C-alpha positions in Angstrom: -21.0 77.9 10.9 -22.6 74.5 9.9 -23.4 76.6 6.0 -20.0 77.5 6.1 -18.9 73.6 6.6 -21.1 72.7 4.2 -19.8 75.4 1.7 -16.2 74.2 2.0 -17.4 70.1 2.0 -18.6 71.0 -1.3 -15.7 72.5 -2.6 -13.6 69.9 -1.6 -15.4 67.3 -3.6 -15.6 70.2 -7.1 -11.8 69.6 -6.4 -11.7 66.2 -6.2 -13.9 65.4 -9.0 -11.5 68.0 -11.2 -8.5 65.5 -9.9 -10.4 62.8 -11.4 -11.2 64.0 -15.1 -7.7 65.1 -15.5 -6.3 61.6 -14.5 -9.1 59.8 -17.2 -7.4 62.1 -19.5 -4.3 61.1 -19.0 -5.1 57.5 -19.2 -8.1 57.1 -21.7 -9.2 53.3 -21.4 -10.4 52.9 -25.1 -7.7 55.2 -26.7 -4.8 53.1 -25.3 -2.5 51.8 -28.2 -2.6 47.6 -28.4 1.1 47.6 -27.4 0.3 49.1 -24.0 -1.4 45.9 -23.1 1.5 44.1 -23.3 4.0 46.3 -22.6 6.7 45.7 -19.5 4.7 46.7 -16.0 6.0 49.5 -14.5 6.5 49.0 -10.3 4.5 52.2 -9.6 1.7 51.6 -7.4 -1.9 53.4 -7.1 -1.7 56.9 -4.7 -3.1 55.8 -1.5 -5.7 59.1 -1.6 -6.9 57.5 -5.0 -7.5 54.2 -3.4 -11.0 54.9 -2.6 -12.5 55.9 -5.8 -10.9 52.6 -7.7 -14.5 51.8 -8.7 -14.3 55.2 -10.6 -10.8 55.7 -11.3 -9.4 53.4 -14.6 -6.5 51.0 -13.1 -3.5 51.6 -15.9 -2.2 47.9 -16.7 1.4 48.7 -14.6 -1.1 49.7 -11.3 -2.8 46.8 -12.0 0.8 44.7 -11.9 1.7 46.3 -8.8 -1.6 45.6 -6.6 -1.4 41.8 -7.7 2.2 41.5 -7.2 2.5 42.9 -3.7 -0.5 41.6 -2.4 -0.2 38.3 -3.6 0.0 35.2 -0.7 2.6 33.5 -3.6 6.0 34.6 -3.6 6.6 36.4 -7.1 10.4 36.9 -8.2 12.1 38.3 -11.6 15.7 37.4 -11.9 18.4 37.1 -14.5 20.1 33.9 -15.6 23.2 34.7 -13.7 21.3 35.2 -10.5 20.7 38.8 -10.0 17.4 39.6 -8.6 15.2 42.4 -10.5 12.6 42.2 -8.2 10.4 40.3 -5.4 7.6 40.7 -3.4 7.0 41.1 0.3 5.5 37.3 0.5 9.2 36.5 -0.9 11.0 38.4 1.3 8.9 37.3 4.5 9.2 33.5 3.3 12.7 33.8 3.1 12.9 35.6 6.6 14.5 39.3 5.3 13.5 42.4 7.0 13.9 44.3 3.9 12.8 43.9 0.6 16.6 45.6 -0.4 18.1 43.4 1.7 16.9 40.3 -0.6 17.8 41.9 -3.3 21.3 42.6 -3.0 21.7 38.6 -2.6 22.5 36.8 -5.7 19.9 34.1 -6.5 21.9 31.0 -6.6 23.0 31.9 -2.5 19.5 31.3 -1.8 19.7 27.6 -2.7 20.7 24.8 -0.4 23.9 23.6 -2.8 25.3 25.1 -6.1 24.2 21.7 -7.4 20.9 22.4 -6.9 20.7 25.5 -8.7 22.7 24.0 -12.0 20.2 21.5 -11.9 17.6 24.0 -11.8 18.7 26.3 -14.6 19.5 23.1 -17.0 15.9 21.9 -16.7 14.9 25.2 -17.3 16.8 26.0 -20.2 15.8 22.6 -21.4 12.1 23.0 -21.6 11.6 26.9 -21.0 9.4 26.3 -18.5 9.2 24.6 -14.8 5.4 23.6 -13.4 5.2 22.4 -10.0 9.0 21.8 -9.2 10.1 20.9 -6.2 13.4 22.6 -4.8 15.0 23.6 -1.5 15.9 27.2 -0.5 17.9 28.6 2.6 16.1 31.2 4.6 18.6 34.4 6.3 19.0 32.4 9.2 19.7 29.3 7.7 17.2 26.9 8.1 16.0 24.8 5.4 12.7 25.6 3.0 10.8 23.3 0.9 9.1 25.0 -2.2 6.9 24.5 -5.3 7.3 26.7 -7.9 5.9 27.4 -11.4 8.7 29.2 -13.6 9.0 30.4 -17.2 12.3 31.5 -18.9 11.8 34.8 -20.9 13.7 37.2 -23.1 15.4 39.8 -22.2 15.7 43.6 -23.8 18.1 41.9 -26.5 15.7 38.8 -27.4 18.2 36.2 -25.4 16.3 34.3 -22.8 17.6 35.2 -20.2 15.0 36.6 -17.5 13.6 34.1 -15.1 10.3 34.5 -13.9 8.6 32.4 -10.8 6.4 32.4 -8.3 6.5 29.5 -5.3 4.5 28.5 -2.5 6.3 26.9 1.0 5.4 23.7 1.5 7.8 22.6 4.2 4.9 21.7 6.6 3.5 19.5 3.4 7.0 18.0 3.6 7.4 17.4 7.1 3.9 15.9 7.1 5.2 13.3 4.3 8.5 12.4 5.7 6.2 12.0 8.7 3.9 9.5 7.2 7.1 7.9 5.3 8.6 7.1 8.9 5.4 5.7 10.0 5.3 4.0 7.3 8.4 2.3 7.2 8.1 2.1 11.0 4.7 -0.5 10.3 6.7 -2.6 7.3 9.4 -3.4 10.2 6.8 -4.2 12.7 4.7 -6.1 10.2 7.6 -8.0 9.4 8.8 -8.5 12.7 5.1 -10.2 13.5 5.5 -12.3 10.2 9.0 -13.9 10.9 7.5 -14.5 14.5 4.4 -16.0 13.0 6.7 -18.2 10.7 8.6 -18.9 13.7 5.7 -20.0 15.4 4.6 -22.0 12.8 7.6 -24.2 12.4 7.8 -24.7 15.9 4.3 -26.0 15.7 4.9 -27.7 12.8 8.0 -29.1 14.8 6.0 -30.3 17.6 3.1 -32.1 15.8 5.6 -34.2 14.2 7.7 -35.2 17.5 4.2 -35.9 19.3 3.1 -37.9 16.2 6.2 -40.0 16.0 6.4 -40.6 19.9 2.5 -41.6 19.7 3.1 -44.0 17.2 6.4 -45.5 18.9 5.7 -45.6 22.5 1.5 -46.3 22.4 1.6 -48.3 18.8 4.4 -50.6 20.4 2.2 -51.2 23.6 -1.2 -51.7 21.7 1.0 -53.8 19.6 2.5 -56.1 22.3 -1.3 -56.0 24.1 -2.6 -57.2 21.0 -0.1 -59.9 20.7 -0.8 -60.9 24.5 -4.5 -61.2 23.9 -4.1 -63.6 21.1 -1.9 -65.9 23.1 -4.4 -65.5 25.6 -7.0 -66.4 23.3 -5.4 -69.7 22.5 -4.9 -71.0 25.6 -9.0 -70.8 26.9 -10.4 -74.2 27.6 -13.4 -75.3 26.8 -16.3 -74.4 29.2 -14.7 -71.1 29.3 -17.1 -68.9 26.9 -17.3 -66.1 29.4 -13.2 -65.4 29.3 -13.5 -66.1 25.6 -15.6 -63.2 24.8 -14.3 -61.2 27.2 -10.5 -61.4 25.4 -12.5 -61.3 22.1 -14.0 -58.0 23.4 -10.5 -56.7 24.4 -8.8 -57.7 21.1 -11.5 -55.3 19.2 -11.0 -52.5 21.6 -7.1 -52.8 21.0 -7.6 -52.6 17.4 -10.0 -49.6 17.5 -7.7 -47.7 19.6 -4.7 -48.6 17.2 -6.9 -47.1 14.6 -7.7 -44.1 16.5 -3.9 -43.8 17.4 -2.9 -44.1 13.4 -5.8 -41.4 12.8 -4.6 -39.1 15.6 -1.1 -39.4 14.6 -2.2 -38.6 10.7 -3.3 -35.5 11.6 -0.8 -34.1 13.9 1.5 -35.2 10.8 0.8 -37.0 7.7 3.8 -39.7 7.3 2.8 -39.9 3.8 3.9 -36.1 2.8 7.3 -37.1 4.6 7.8 -39.9 3.0 6.5 -39.3 -0.6 5.9 -35.5 -0.9 3.1 -33.3 -1.8 1.3 -35.1 -4.5 0.8 -38.7 -2.9 -0.4 -36.9 0.7 -2.9 -34.9 -1.6 -4.2 -37.8 -2.7 -4.1 -39.8 0.7 -6.5 -36.7 2.0 -8.6 -36.8 -1.0 -9.0 -40.7 -0.3 -9.7 -39.9 3.9 -11.9 -37.1 2.9 -14.1 -39.2 0.6 -14.3 -42.2 3.1 -14.9 -39.6 6.1 -17.7 -37.3 4.7 -18.8 -39.8 1.8 -18.7 -36.6 -0.5 -17.6 -37.5 -4.0 -14.2 -36.1 -4.3 -12.0 -35.8 -8.0 -8.8 -34.8 -7.7 -6.4 -33.5 -10.9 -2.6 -33.9 -9.6 0.2 -34.1 -11.8 1.4 -36.8 -13.9 4.7 -37.3 -11.4 4.0 -38.8 -8.1 6.5 -36.6 -6.4 7.4 -33.2 -6.8 10.1 -32.0 -4.8 8.9 -28.8 -3.2 11.0 -27.4 -0.3 9.7 -29.1 3.1 8.2 -26.1 4.5 6.4 -25.0 1.4 4.7 -28.6 0.9 3.5 -28.5 4.7 1.8 -25.0 3.6 0.5 -26.1 0.8 -0.8 -29.2 2.4 -2.2 -27.5 5.8 -3.9 -25.1 3.2 -5.3 -27.8 1.7 -6.7 -29.7 4.4 -8.3 -26.4 6.1 -10.1 -25.9 2.6 -11.6 -29.8 3.0 -12.6 -28.9 6.4 -14.8 -25.8 5.3 -16.4 -27.6 2.5 -17.3 -30.4 5.3 -18.6 -28.2 8.2 -20.4 -25.1 5.8 -20.8 -25.9 2.0 -23.6 -28.8 2.3 -21.7 -30.1 -1.1 -21.9 -33.4 -2.6 -19.2 -32.8 -4.8 -15.6 -31.7 -4.9 -12.7 -31.2 -7.1 -9.7 -31.0 -6.5 -6.5 -29.3 -9.2 -3.1 -28.8 -8.2 -0.1 -27.4 -10.8 3.0 -26.3 -10.2 4.3 -24.3 -13.3 6.2 -21.9 -14.6 7.5 -21.2 -11.0 4.4 -20.9 -9.5 2.2 -23.5 -7.5 -2.0 -23.0 -7.8 -4.7 -25.4 -5.7 -8.1 -25.0 -6.5 -10.6 -26.4 -4.6 -13.9 -26.1 -5.9 -17.3 -27.6 -4.1 -21.4 -27.6 -5.5 -22.6 -26.6 -2.2 -24.8 -23.6 -0.9 -21.8 -21.2 -1.7 -20.7 -18.1 -0.3 -22.6 -14.4 0.4 -20.7 -11.4 -0.2 -21.0 -10.9 3.7 -20.1 -14.3 4.7 -16.5 -14.0 2.5 -16.1 -10.6 4.4 -16.1 -12.4 7.9 -12.7 -14.5 6.9 -12.9 -15.4 10.6 -15.5 -17.9 10.2 -14.7 -20.0 7.3 -11.3 -20.0 8.4 -9.6 -18.3 6.0 -7.3 -16.2 8.4 -4.9 -19.0 8.8 -5.1 -19.8 5.4 -4.3 -16.5 4.3 -1.5 -16.3 6.6 0.1 -19.6 5.8 0.3 -18.2 1.9 1.5 -14.6 2.6 4.3 -16.3 4.4 5.5 -17.7 1.3 4.3 -14.5 -0.2 1.2 -16.3 -1.8 -2.5 -15.3 -2.1 -5.9 -16.7 -1.2 -8.7 -15.8 -3.6 -12.1 -17.4 -2.5 -14.9 -16.5 -5.3 -18.5 -18.0 -5.3 -22.2 -17.1 -4.8 -25.3 -18.1 -3.0 -26.1 -22.0 -4.1 -23.5 -21.8 -6.9 -20.4 -23.3 -4.8 -17.2 -22.1 -3.5 -13.8 -21.8 -5.3 -10.8 -21.5 -3.2 -7.8 -20.6 -5.2 -4.1 -20.7 -3.4 -1.0 -19.2 -5.8 2.2 -18.5 -4.2 5.7 -18.7 -5.9 7.4 -21.8 -5.5 10.3 -22.2 -3.3 14.1 -22.8 -3.8 14.7 -25.7 -5.1 11.0 -27.3 -6.5 10.8 -28.5 -10.1 8.1 -27.9 -12.5 5.3 -30.8 -12.2 2.9 -30.3 -14.3 -0.8 -32.1 -14.8 
């Protein structure tokens, strides 16, 4: 029995070899005409019985195309320009939600588009360019749901030579489009939230400036008047001290000096809260006053290159923002720079405010520059950003630091050049 089975197996193997030789003669690889390489692919697939012997059997171009066509993960189709579907693979059938290939091919290509306008636009671009690369469009599945696809398309000639055959392949990018839409919505929500926070910060800054102004005025009016009255009374008393009352006279003199120092301190506090020169004479005068105050307090030489015009009519709120940024810049110099000289330049030209504060101090390293909180830059950036501006800080170790403010001029401002 074992020998008989062996004989039968050898006979079957011989018959299979004969079939392979006959198939090779019918499809000679070397004797093919050159035109066969470019012949129209025939939708005939390789028999199942021959697939185990693919490495032995020469594959006809039509069979090769059929294999690639049906096994491709991308959807492949061929239609006429009028919309008749000539062919499609199983990937396209699955993508559009149809049960069978024949069911899909019985439809018109125009029925697969979300709107006829999309189809017209597709044909217009294809006829104009002859091909489409990475073109996005929307299609309808059988159940009516919409999908987004990315496709490459070529316009080919038909049997009469007229450009009327559309051949393309596409992939479903609905998940990607959904992720993009989610990201766009998230960015939109983020921008709205950032805008709300920015308006809140602007409102808080306006409230702080208003409160500073109110406190400065009340201190000046109430305590200033009281100190002035007290000083006048002390002068009155000092004129009535009789001889032999040296101790009383010394005490009155000390009290007068204390009242004078208190008045100076009160004046400085009021100026720090809200410089009256900024409200009365404008930004240029306020910067010039602050330069003198900085020179007097710190002993650091400070040169200012300011506009020739004494008054530059910036909007009040914007002038306040520029002045506060300038104050913070000088504070950073006094605290961190160890400088002996500071240069200040202000220009208002071509709709742009530019303020530069440079020092010759120890400079700033990239690590310290990245840590904006340690230099008070965060508040400066917030003030500048509220007006659509920006702060730039440049410098290096032992070579000084330059802080530059640039922001667009608000409505109502005129040019003010140095």
